[in-house]
C-alpha positions in Angstrom: 117.8 76.9 61.3 121.0 76.6 59.2 123.1 79.5 58.2 123.1 80.6 54.5 126.5 79.8 53.0 127.9 81.4 49.8 126.9 78.3 47.7 123.2 78.2 48.6 120.1 80.4 48.8 117.7 80.7 51.6 115.7 77.8 50.0 118.6 75.5 50.0 119.1 75.6 46.2 122.1 76.7 44.2 122.7 80.2 43.4 122.5 81.3 39.8 125.9 81.3 38.0 128.0 84.4 38.1 128.0 86.7 35.1 130.6 85.5 32.4 130.9 82.0 34.0 131.0 78.9 31.9 127.5 78.0 33.0 126.2 81.1 31.5 128.0 80.3 28.2 126.5 76.9 28.1 123.1 78.3 28.7 123.5 80.8 25.9 124.5 78.0 23.6 121.4 76.0 24.5 119.1 79.0 24.1 120.8 79.8 20.7 120.1 76.2 19.6 116.4 76.6 20.6 116.0 80.1 19.2 118.5 81.8 16.9 116.1 84.6 15.7 117.8 87.4 17.6 121.1 86.4 16.1 119.5 86.3 12.6 118.0 89.8 13.1 121.4 91.3 14.1 123.1 89.7 11.0 120.2 90.8 8.7 120.6 94.5 9.8 124.4 94.2 9.3 124.4 92.6 5.8 126.1 94.1 2.8 124.4 92.2 0.0 127.4 90.2 -1.0 126.8 87.2 1.3 124.0 84.8 1.4 121.0 85.3 1.9 120.8 88.3 -0.5 117.9 90.3 -1.7 116.5 90.9 -5.3 114.6 94.0 -6.3 110.9 93.1 -6.9 111.1 94.3 -10.6 113.8 91.7 -11.4 111.7 88.7 -10.7 108.9 89.4 -13.3 111.6 90.7 -15.8 113.3 87.2 -15.6 110.0 85.3 -16.1 109.6 84.4 -12.4 112.6 82.2 -12.6 113.8 81.8 -9.0 117.0 80.0 -9.8 119.8 81.0 -7.6 122.3 81.5 -10.3 120.0 83.9 -12.1 120.2 86.4 -9.3 123.5 85.8 -7.6 126.5 87.7 -8.8 129.3 85.4 -9.5 132.9 86.6 -9.3 134.9 84.8 -11.8 138.7 84.7 -11.2 141.2 84.0 -14.1 143.1 80.8 -13.6 146.7 80.7 -14.9 147.7 77.1 -15.9 151.1 75.9 -16.8 151.6 74.9 -20.4 150.9 71.2 -21.1 154.4 70.8 -22.4 155.9 71.7 -19.1 153.6 69.3 -17.3 154.4 66.5 -19.6 158.1 67.2 -19.1 157.7 67.0 -15.4 155.6 63.8 -15.7 158.3 62.2 -17.7 161.1 63.1 -15.1 159.0 61.7 -12.3 158.3 58.6 -14.3 162.1 58.1 -14.9 162.8 58.6 -11.2 160.2 55.9 -10.3 161.6 53.6 -12.9 165.2 54.1 -11.6 163.9 53.6 -7.9 162.1 50.4 -8.9 165.2 49.0 -10.7 167.3 49.8 -7.6 164.9 48.2 -5.3 164.8 44.9 -7.5 168.6 45.0 -7.4 168.6 45.0 -3.5 166.1 42.3 -3.3 167.8 39.9 -5.7 
Protein backbone atom coordinates (compact mmCIF):
# COMPACT_ATOMS: atom_id res chain seq x y z
CA UNK A 1 0.00 0.00 0.00
CA UNK A 2 1.42 3.37 -0.99
CA UNK A 3 1.14 6.50 1.17
CA UNK A 4 -1.33 9.23 0.25
CA UNK A 5 0.50 12.27 -1.01
CA UNK A 6 -0.84 15.81 -1.10
CA UNK A 7 -1.44 15.60 -4.85
CA UNK A 8 -3.46 12.35 -4.94
CA UNK A 9 -6.55 10.89 -3.33
CA UNK A 10 -6.98 7.41 -1.91
CA UNK A 11 -8.04 6.09 -5.34
CA UNK A 12 -4.89 7.49 -6.93
CA UNK A 13 -6.68 10.25 -8.86
CA UNK A 14 -6.13 13.96 -8.62
CA UNK A 15 -7.57 16.12 -5.89
CA UNK A 16 -10.15 18.70 -6.95
CA UNK A 17 -8.75 22.18 -7.56
CA UNK A 18 -8.47 24.50 -4.60
CA UNK A 19 -11.15 27.20 -4.32
CA UNK A 20 -10.19 30.28 -6.32
CA UNK A 21 -7.61 28.44 -8.41
CA UNK A 22 -7.37 28.95 -12.17
CA UNK A 23 -8.87 25.48 -12.79
CA UNK A 24 -12.04 26.54 -11.03
CA UNK A 25 -12.21 29.72 -13.11
CA UNK A 26 -11.83 27.73 -16.33
CA UNK A 27 -14.52 25.30 -15.19
CA UNK A 28 -16.89 28.22 -14.46
CA UNK A 29 -16.31 29.63 -17.94
CA UNK A 30 -17.06 26.25 -19.48
CA UNK A 31 -20.22 25.92 -17.38
CA UNK A 32 -21.27 29.46 -18.32
CA UNK A 33 -20.83 28.66 -22.01
CA UNK A 34 -23.13 25.66 -21.59
CA UNK A 35 -25.71 27.33 -19.34
CA UNK A 36 -25.91 31.07 -18.81
CA UNK A 37 -29.45 31.06 -17.36
CA UNK A 38 -28.32 31.83 -13.79
CA UNK A 39 -26.44 34.87 -15.07
CA UNK A 40 -29.46 35.97 -17.11
CA UNK A 41 -31.74 35.70 -14.07
CA UNK A 42 -29.39 37.85 -12.00
CA UNK A 43 -29.20 40.49 -14.73
CA UNK A 44 -32.99 40.42 -15.24
CA UNK A 45 -33.59 41.16 -11.57
CA UNK A 46 -31.09 44.05 -11.62
CA UNK A 47 -32.33 45.69 -14.83
CA UNK A 48 -33.46 49.30 -14.82
CA UNK A 49 -35.34 49.34 -18.14
CA UNK A 50 -32.89 51.52 -20.04
CA UNK A 51 -30.79 48.69 -21.42
CA UNK A 52 -31.77 45.88 -23.75
CA UNK A 53 -33.75 43.75 -23.33
CA UNK A 54 -36.52 46.04 -22.21
CA UNK A 55 -40.15 45.50 -21.32
CA UNK A 56 -43.27 47.03 -22.80
CA UNK A 57 -46.63 47.37 -21.01
CA UNK A 58 -49.25 45.00 -22.45
CA UNK A 59 -51.59 47.87 -23.30
CA UNK A 60 -49.00 49.48 -25.60
CA UNK A 61 -48.88 46.55 -28.02
CA UNK A 62 -52.55 46.57 -29.17
CA UNK A 63 -52.59 50.37 -29.00
CA UNK A 64 -49.86 50.44 -31.65
CA UNK A 65 -51.58 47.94 -33.93
CA UNK A 66 -49.51 44.93 -32.76
CA UNK A 67 -46.48 46.41 -34.50
CA UNK A 68 -43.49 44.79 -32.76
CA UNK A 69 -40.83 46.91 -34.47
CA UNK A 70 -38.04 47.70 -32.04
CA UNK A 71 -37.96 51.41 -32.87
CA UNK A 72 -41.65 51.76 -31.89
CA UNK A 73 -41.03 50.82 -28.26
CA UNK A 74 -37.42 51.69 -27.56
CA UNK A 75 -36.71 55.17 -26.27
CA UNK A 76 -34.09 56.93 -28.37
CA UNK A 77 -31.92 59.59 -26.79
CA UNK A 78 -31.14 62.12 -29.51
CA UNK A 79 -28.09 64.23 -28.85
CA UNK A 80 -27.53 67.59 -30.48
CA UNK A 81 -24.56 67.63 -32.83
CA UNK A 82 -22.61 70.85 -33.25
CA UNK A 83 -20.89 71.12 -36.61
CA UNK A 84 -18.40 73.66 -37.80
CA UNK A 85 -19.64 76.14 -40.41
CA UNK A 86 -18.99 74.92 -43.98
CA UNK A 87 -16.95 78.06 -44.74
CA UNK A 88 -14.44 77.12 -41.99
CA UNK A 89 -14.16 73.57 -43.32
CA UNK A 90 -13.59 74.81 -46.89
CA UNK A 91 -10.93 77.27 -45.65
CA UNK A 92 -9.08 74.43 -43.88
CA UNK A 93 -9.32 72.24 -46.98
CA UNK A 94 -7.88 74.99 -49.17
CA UNK A 95 -4.98 75.49 -46.72
CA UNK A 96 -4.28 71.74 -46.69
CA UNK A 97 -4.46 71.60 -50.48
CA UNK A 98 -1.92 74.44 -50.72
CA UNK A 99 0.41 72.61 -48.31
CA UNK A 100 0.15 69.43 -50.41
CA UNK A 101 0.81 71.37 -53.62
CA UNK A 102 3.86 73.08 -52.09
CA UNK A 103 5.19 69.76 -50.73
CA UNK A 104 4.73 68.07 -54.11
CA UNK A 105 6.55 70.92 -55.88
CA UNK A 106 9.47 70.68 -53.41
CA UNK A 107 9.65 66.92 -53.87
CA UNK A 108 9.70 67.28 -57.67
CA UNK A 109 12.51 69.85 -57.29
CA UNK A 110 14.56 67.37 -55.21
CA UNK A 111 14.08 64.59 -57.74
CA UNK A 112 15.05 66.61 -60.79
